[in-house]
C-alpha positions as CSV (number, residue, x, y, z in Angstrom):
1,M,-0.8,-33.7,-21.6
2,R,2.0,-33.6,-19.0
3,S,3.7,-30.7,-20.8
4,V,0.5,-28.6,-20.7
5,Q,0.2,-29.3,-16.9
6,N,3.8,-28.2,-16.5
7,L,3.1,-25.0,-18.5
8,L,0.1,-24.2,-16.3
9,S,2.2,-24.8,-13.2
10,E,4.9,-22.4,-14.5
11,L,2.3,-19.8,-15.3
12,A,0.8,-20.1,-11.8
13,Y,4.3,-19.6,-10.3
14,V,4.8,-16.5,-12.4
15,S,1.4,-15.2,-11.5
16,R,2.1,-15.6,-7.7
17,S,5.4,-13.8,-8.2
18,I,3.7,-10.9,-9.9
19,E,1.2,-10.8,-7.0
20,Y,4.1,-10.7,-4.5
21,L,5.7,-7.9,-6.5
22,G,2.5,-5.9,-6.2
23,D,2.6,-6.5,-2.4
24,V,6.2,-5.3,-2.1
25,L,5.5,-2.2,-4.2
26,S,2.5,-1.4,-1.9
27,D,4.9,-1.6,1.0
28,V,7.3,0.8,-0.8
29,E,4.3,3.2,-1.4
30,A,3.4,3.0,2.3
31,V,7.0,3.9,3.3
32,A,7.0,6.8,0.9
33,E,3.7,8.1,2.4
34,R,5.2,7.8,6.0
35,L,8.4,9.6,4.9
36,G,6.3,12.5,3.5
37,R,4.3,12.9,6.6
38,R,7.2,12.6,9.1
39,H,9.9,14.7,7.3
40,G,8.0,17.3,5.3
41,D,10.4,19.3,3.2
42,D,13.8,18.1,4.5
43,P,16.1,19.0,1.5
44,L,18.6,16.3,2.4
45,L,16.0,13.6,2.6
46,E,14.4,14.9,-0.6
47,G,17.6,14.4,-2.5
48,M,18.1,10.9,-1.1
49,V,14.6,9.8,-1.9
50,E,14.9,11.2,-5.4
51,H,18.2,9.3,-5.9
52,E,16.8,6.0,-4.6
53,T,13.7,6.5,-6.8
54,N,15.7,7.0,-9.9
55,V,18.0,4.0,-9.3
56,W,15.3,1.5,-8.3
57,A,12.6,2.7,-10.7
58,A,15.1,2.4,-13.6
59,A,16.1,-1.1,-12.5
60,M,12.4,-2.2,-12.2
61,K,11.4,-0.7,-15.5
62,Y,14.3,-2.5,-17.3
63,Q,13.4,-5.8,-15.8
64,L,9.7,-5.4,-16.4
65,D,10.3,-4.5,-20.0
66,A,12.5,-7.6,-20.4
67,S,9.9,-9.8,-18.7
68,T,7.2,-8.4,-21.0
69,R,9.3,-9.1,-24.1
70,T,9.9,-12.6,-22.8
71,A,6.2,-13.3,-22.2
72,E,5.4,-12.0,-25.6
73,A,8.0,-14.3,-27.2
74,W,6.6,-17.2,-25.2
75,R,3.1,-16.4,-26.3
76,S,4.2,-16.3,-29.9
77,Q,6.0,-19.6,-29.7
78,M,2.9,-21.2,-28.1
79,E,0.6,-19.8,-30.7
80,A,3.0,-21.2,-33.4
81,L,2.4,-24.6,-31.9
82,E,-1.4,-24.4,-32.3
């Protein structure tokens, strides 16, 4: 079925996007490790890293939760078609 092929194509795209997200987060982790090694206990940098972590982690969690709910709804709809 053409529609099933389209579905599989969309899933492949989403899977590639998730892999890329993992790569980007690995880059963020590497930067964090370098910051820790280079700057030690710099209080100003400590506060800046804490702030950025809070902002970006909250945004990522919100979007990931929304994506998970969307995927669960998609799954339910597909199961209802069986």
